[in-house]
ZADRENMAR-811082 format. One line per 8 residues: number of its first residue (from 1); for each residue x, y, z of C-alpha. Coordinates in Angstrom, 1 decimal, padded with zeros to 4 digits, always signed. Each point is the difference from the previous one (the first is absolute). Layout:
% ZADRENMAR-811082
NUM) X:Y:Z  ...
% end
This chain:
% ZADRENMAR-811082
1) +014.1:-056.1:+000.2  -000.3:+002.4:+002.9  +000.5:+003.0:-002.3  -002.7:-001.3:-002.4  -002.5:-000.5:+002.8  +000.7:+003.5:+001.4  -000.5:+001.5:-003.5  -003.4:-001.9:-000.3
9) -001.0:+001.2:+003.4  +000.8:+003.6:-000.9  -002.0:-000.2:-003.2  -002.9:-001.4:+002.0  +000.2:+002.8:+002.6  +000.3:+003.0:-002.4  -003.7:-000.2:-001.3  -001.1:-000.3:+003.6
17) +001.9:+003.2:+000.9  -001.5:+001.8:-002.9  -003.5:-001.0:+001.0  +000.5:+000.9:+003.7  -002.3:+002.7:+001.4  +001.4:+003.5:-000.1  -000.7:+000.6:+003.7  -000.9:-001.7:+003.2
25) -003.3:+001.8:+000.6  -003.5:-000.8:-001.1  -000.6:+001.1:-003.6  -002.6:+002.8:-000.3  +000.2:+000.4:-003.7  +002.5:-001.5:-002.5  -000.9:+002.8:-002.5  +000.1:-002.7:-002.7
33) -003.5:+001.0:-001.2  -001.5:+003.4:-000.8  -002.9:-000.5:+002.4  +000.1:+003.5:+001.6  -003.0:+002.3:-000.5  +001.0:+003.0:-002.2  -002.0:+003.3:-000.3  -001.2:+001.1:-003.4
41) +002.3:+003.0:-000.1  +003.4:+001.1:+001.1  +001.4:-003.5:+000.8  +001.2:-003.0:-001.9  +001.3:-003.5:+000.7  +002.2:-002.3:-002.0  +001.4:-003.5:+000.5  +003.8:+000.1:-000.4
49) +003.0:-002.2:+000.9  +000.5:+000.1:+003.8  +002.6:-000.7:+002.6  -001.6:-003.4:+000.4  -002.1:-001.1:-003.0  -002.4:+002.8:-001.1  -000.6:+003.4:+001.6  -002.5:+002.8:-000.3
57) +001.0:+003.4:-001.3  -002.2:+002.9:+001.3  -000.1:+003.2:-002.1  -001.7:+003.2:+001.1  -000.7:+002.9:-002.3  +000.5:+003.6:+000.9  -002.5:+001.4:+002.5  -000.5:-003.4:+001.6
65) -001.3:+001.5:+003.3  -002.1:-002.6:+002.0  +000.4:-002.6:-002.7  +000.6:-003.6:+001.3  +000.7:-003.4:-001.5  -001.7:-002.4:+002.4  +001.1:-003.5:+000.9  -002.4:-002.9:+000.8
73) +001.6:-001.7:+003.0  -001.2:+001.3:+003.4  +001.6:-000.6:+003.3  -000.3:-003.3:+001.8  +001.0:-001.4:+003.5  +003.4:-000.8:-001.4  +000.6:+003.8:-000.3  -000.3:+000.3:+003.8
81) +002.8:-002.5:+000.5  +002.4:+001.9:-002.4  +002.2:+002.9:+000.9  -000.9:+001.8:-003.3  +000.3:-000.6:-003.7  +002.4:+000.4:-002.9  +000.0:+000.4:-003.7  +002.5:+000.4:-002.9
89) -000.2:+003.2:-002.0  +001.8:+001.3:-003.1  -000.5:+003.7:-000.4  +000.0:+002.4:-003.0  +003.1:+001.8:+001.3  -002.0:+003.2:+000.9  +000.0:+001.8:+003.3  -003.8:-000.5:+000.3
97) -001.2:-002.5:+002.6  -002.2:-003.1:-000.2  -002.9:-000.2:+002.5  -001.7:-002.8:+001.8  -003.4:+000.4:+001.7  -001.8:-002.3:+002.4  -003.7:+000.3:+001.1  -000.7:-001.5:+003.4
105) -003.1:-002.0:+000.7  -001.8:+001.5:-003.0  +000.0:+003.5:+001.5  +001.5:+002.6:-002.3  +000.3:+002.3:+003.1  +002.7:-002.4:+001.2  +002.7:+000.1:-002.6  +003.7:-000.6:+000.1
113) +002.6:+001.2:-002.5  +003.6:-000.9:-000.9  +002.4:+001.5:-002.6  +002.9:-001.6:-001.7  +002.7:+001.4:-002.3  -000.1:-001.0:-003.7  +003.3:+001.6:-001.0  +001.5:-003.5:-000.4
121) -000.1:-001.7:-003.4  +001.2:-003.3:+001.3  -002.0:-002.3:+002.3  +000.0:+001.1:+003.6  -001.7:-001.8:+002.9  -002.1:+002.3:+002.2  -000.8:-001.3:+003.5  -002.8:+001.6:+002.0
129) -000.5:-000.6:+003.7  -003.5:+000.7:+001.1  +001.2:+003.0:+002.0  +000.9:+001.7:-003.3  -003.6:+000.2:-001.1  -001.1:+003.5:+001.0  -003.6:+001.1:+000.9  -000.9:+002.7:-002.5
137) -003.6:+001.2:+000.9  -000.9:+002.8:+002.5  -000.5:-001.2:+003.5  +001.0:-003.6:-000.7  +002.7:-001.1:+002.4  +000.1:-003.8:-000.1  +003.3:-001.5:-001.0  +000.3:-003.4:-001.8
145) +000.9:-002.6:+002.5  -001.4:-003.6:+000.4  +000.1:+000.3:+003.8  -000.6:+003.5:+001.0  -001.4:+001.9:-003.1  -002.0:-000.7:-003.1  +000.5:-003.6:-001.1  +001.4:-000.3:-003.5
153) -002.2:-003.0:-000.6  -002.9:+002.5:-000.5  +001.7:+001.8:-002.8  -001.6:+000.1:-003.4  +002.0:-000.8:-003.1  +003.2:+002.0:-000.6  -000.4:+002.9:-002.3  +002.7:+002.0:-001.9
161) -000.5:+003.7:-000.6  -000.1:+003.4:+001.7  -002.6:+002.0:+001.9  -000.6:+003.7:-000.4  +002.5:+001.2:+002.5  +003.1:-001.4:-001.7  +000.1:+003.1:-002.2  +002.2:-001.8:-002.6
169) -002.2:-001.5:-002.8  +002.4:-000.1:-002.9  +000.1:-003.0:-002.3  +002.0:-002.8:+001.4  +000.3:-003.8:-000.1  +001.4:-002.9:+001.9  +000.0:-003.8:-000.1  -001.0:-002.1:+003.0
177) +000.7:-003.7:+000.7  -000.4:-002.6:+002.7  -002.0:+001.7:+002.8  +000.3:-002.2:+003.1  -000.3:+000.1:+003.8  +003.2:+000.2:+002.0  +000.1:-002.2:+003.1  +002.8:+002.1:+001.6
185) +001.4:+003.4:-000.8  +003.1:+001.4:+001.6  -000.9:+003.6:+000.9  +002.3:+002.8:+001.3  -000.9:+000.4:+003.7  +002.4:+002.8:+000.5  -001.6:+003.3:+000.8  +003.0:+002.1:-000.9
193) -000.9:+002.2:+002.9  +002.7:+002.6:+000.7  +001.8:-000.4:+003.3  +000.4:+003.7:+000.4  -001.8:+003.1:-001.3  -002.2:-000.9:-002.9  +001.3:+002.7:-002.3  +003.7:-000.1:+001.0
201) +001.3:-001.1:-003.4  -001.8:+002.8:-001.9  +001.1:+002.6:+002.5  +003.6:-001.1:-000.3  -000.2:+000.3:-003.8  -001.5:+003.5:+000.3  +002.8:+001.1:+002.3  +002.6:-001.3:-002.5
209) -001.7:+001.6:-002.9  -000.4:-003.4:-001.8  -002.7:-000.6:-002.6  -003.4:-001.5:+001.1  -002.6:-002.1:-001.8  -003.4:+000.7:+001.5  -003.2:-002.0:-000.8  -003.2:+001.9:+000.8
217) -002.9:-002.4:+000.4  -003.4:+001.7:+000.3  -003.4:+001.0:-001.5  -001.0:+003.2:-001.7  +001.8:+002.2:+002.5  +003.3:-001.4:-001.4  -000.9:-001.2:-003.5  +001.9:+002.2:-002.5
225) -002.8:-000.6:-002.6  -002.7:+001.5:+002.2  -001.2:+003.5:-000.9  +000.9:+001.4:+003.5  +003.6:-001.0:-000.5  +000.7:+001.3:-003.5  +001.5:+003.3:+000.9  +001.4:-000.9:+003.4
233) +000.3:-003.2:+001.9  +001.5:-000.8:+003.4  +002.6:-002.7:-001.1  +001.6:+002.5:-002.5  +000.0:+002.7:+002.6  +001.6:-002.4:+002.4  +002.7:-000.9:-002.5  +000.7:+003.7:-000.6
241) +000.3:+000.7:+003.7  +002.4:-002.9:+000.5  +002.1:+001.1:-003.0  +000.2:+003.6:+001.3  +000.7:-000.9:+003.6  +002.2:-003.1:-000.3  +001.2:-000.1:-003.6  -001.5:-003.5:-000.4
249) -001.4:-000.9:-003.4  -003.4:-001.7:+000.5  -001.4:-002.5:-002.5  -003.8:-000.1:+000.4  -001.9:-003.2:-000.8  -003.7:+000.8:+000.2  -002.4:-003.1:-000.2  -002.8:+001.9:+001.7
257) -003.5:-000.5:-001.5  -002.9:+002.4:+000.4  -003.2:-001.4:+001.3  +001.6:-003.1:+001.6  +000.5:-001.2:+003.6  +003.1:-001.4:+001.7  -000.6:-003.7:-000.6  -000.7:+000.5:-003.7
265) +003.4:+001.6:-000.3  +001.5:-003.0:+001.8  -001.4:-002.3:-002.6  +002.0:+001.8:-002.7  +003.1:+000.3:+002.0  +002.0:-001.9:-002.7  -000.6:+003.0:-002.3  +002.9:+001.8:+001.7
273) +001.9:-002.7:+001.9  +000.9:-001.7:-003.2  +001.7:+003.1:-001.3  +001.0:+001.6:+003.3  +000.8:-002.9:+002.3  +002.1:+002.0:+002.5  -001.2:+003.6:+000.5  +001.4:+002.0:+002.9
281) -003.5:+001.1:+001.2  -003.6:-001.1:-000.5  -002.8:+002.4:+001.1  -003.5:-001.3:+000.7  -002.7:+002.7:-000.1  -003.7:-001.2:+000.0  -003.1:+000.4:+002.0  -002.9:+001.9:-001.6
289) -001.0:-002.6:-002.6  +000.4:-002.8:+002.7  -002.4:+001.9:+002.2  -002.6:+000.6:-002.7  +000.1:-003.6:-001.0  -000.9:-001.1:+003.6  +003.3:-001.0:+001.6  +000.2:+000.3:+003.7
297) +003.0:+001.4:+001.9  +000.9:-003.4:+001.3  -000.1:-001.5:-003.5  +002.1:+003.0:-001.2  +002.6:-000.6:+002.6  +000.3:-003.7:-001.0  +000.2:+001.1:-003.7  +002.8:+002.5:+000.8
305) +001.9:-002.6:+001.9  -000.4:-002.5:-002.9  +001.1:+002.7:-002.4  +003.2:+000.6:+001.9  +000.7:-003.8:+000.2  -000.6:-000.4:-003.8  +002.2:+002.9:-001.0  +002.8:-001.2:+002.2
313) -000.3:-003.6:-001.4  -000.2:+001.3:-003.6  +003.1:+002.2:+000.5  +002.0:-002.5:+002.1  -000.1:+002.4:+002.9  +002.1:+002.5:-001.9  -002.7:+002.8:+000.0  -000.8:+002.2:+002.9
321) -003.8:+000.4:+000.4  -001.9:+003.2:+000.9  -003.7:-000.1:+000.8  -001.9:+003.3:-000.5  -003.2:+000.6:+001.9  -003.0:+001.1:-002.0  -000.5:+003.5:-001.3  -003.4:+001.1:+001.5
329) -002.6:+001.5:-002.4  -002.1:+003.1:+000.6  -003.0:-002.1:+000.9  +000.0:-000.1:+003.8  -001.6:-003.5:+000.4  +002.5:-001.6:-002.4  +002.9:+001.9:+001.6  -001.0:-001.2:+003.5
337) -000.3:-003.6:-001.3  +003.4:+000.2:-001.5  +001.3:+000.8:+003.5  -000.5:-003.7:+000.8  +001.9:-000.9:-003.2  +002.9:+002.3:+001.1  +000.2:-001.8:+003.3  +000.0:-003.3:-001.9
345) +003.0:+001.2:-002.0  +001.8:+000.9:+003.2  -000.7:-003.4:+001.5  +001.1:-001.8:-003.2  +003.3:+002.0:-000.2  +000.7:-000.8:+003.7  -000.8:-003.6:-000.4  +002.3:-000.4:-003.1
353) +002.6:+002.6:+001.0  -000.7:+002.0:-003.2  +000.4:+003.7:-000.4  -003.0:+002.2:+000.7  -000.9:+003.4:-001.6  -003.1:+001.4:+001.7  -001.7:+001.9:-002.8  -003.4:+000.0:+001.9
361) +001.6:+001.7:+003.0  +001.8:+002.5:-002.2  -003.3:+001.1:-001.7  -001.8:+000.2:+003.3  +002.8:+002.1:+001.5  +000.0:+002.5:-002.9  -001.3:+003.5:+000.8  -003.7:+000.3:-000.8
369) +000.8:+002.8:-002.5  +002.2:-002.3:-002.0  -002.2:-003.1:+000.0  -002.2:+001.1:-002.9  +002.9:+000.1:-002.4  +001.2:-003.5:+000.8  -002.8:-001.6:-002.1  -000.8:+000.2:-003.7
377) -003.4:+001.3:-001.0  -001.7:-003.3:+000.8  +001.0:+000.0:+003.6  +001.7:-003.4:-000.2  +003.1:+000.3:-002.1  +003.1:+002.0:+000.6  +000.4:+003.7:-001.0  +003.5:+001.3:-000.3
385) +000.3:+000.9:+003.7  -001.2:-003.5:+000.8  +002.6:-001.5:-002.3  +002.7:+002.1:+001.7  -001.2:-001.0:+003.4  +000.2:-003.7:-000.9  +003.5:+000.4:-001.6  +001.3:+001.9:+003.0
393) -001.5:-002.5:+002.5  +001.6:-002.9:-001.8  +003.4:+001.7:+000.0  -000.5:+000.7:+003.7  -000.6:-003.7:+000.6  +003.0:-001.0:-001.9  +002.1:+002.4:+002.0  -001.3:-001.4:+003.3
401) -002.4:+002.7:+001.0  -003.0:-001.4:+001.9  +000.8:-003.6:-001.1
% end
């Protein structure tokens, strides 16, 4: 009789288990209905089987720049009580990224971006603490925080897509299910701050002639696709110098994007961390675009510190980080303004015990007769002597000179 009763009880409990909610947080969107707003071109939506019930498949055509599929559920007071949000995603197996966009308080000048991999073809849960939403507009500095920043309750509906700065607009698709708030998210509070010299591991590998993997984050001064870097570029010159002097083979990973600023590159950090999770060195070289978009030196210092933190978290502390101060242009006013940004880089490197390569100082210290050749014809980008100066300065920093 006891066995029969137990069997009946189990049969009664199984349907309840199947009907149980998929998560503990408040549901934002079950994705059971195709109630998103879809643009007329370049994007499509389909109702498909999901992780729980139905799900929505988002498909984007080639050249899908600034194309968004828009939800209809805005933030609410419950969002301020949550630690972040989560969703399930099934990717198309490609190395493209999916993108999320939030507009704060109806102001398109206050936008936050988030990127997630879609190289998985099975369901994967993505958990996003509020801190991982990154400001992506000019002088905007406010973080997302219910207590000390911009409250998530003032977010508009979630949108899926990519802004202009992503630079990757190939056709791609992914399926999303069960977007919900997360009442608590366990985050990695470790800083992975080196106890000793910030570039000690790279320096040791150089001395031993071991191979190096170097990720060069940056704007058009570093982007291989930019016209000023087609014939010569400082990362390749650096790799050749290292090979010649130490015998180390250097693998370059270049995610730099012309026309972008530091924080926009932080949004798309998964572009290289998913394929290169443990590089030996990550260089961070920005400044001019941040200045022209209205960022202040104080905000740039905070962004640099945040960049070091995010790179270390993304690489599990396995990468040494080197901050390069800005390359000053010919324009005297802009060059003077970037002096404050150089000081901000120095302060950020000291605060986070990161490596520092003072490009700004190296340019200022160059003989006047040599300065004209440092720039390309536009007075902003690098001529060959400028490329050589940056490469040599980085090598000096790796070797411990003026660190």
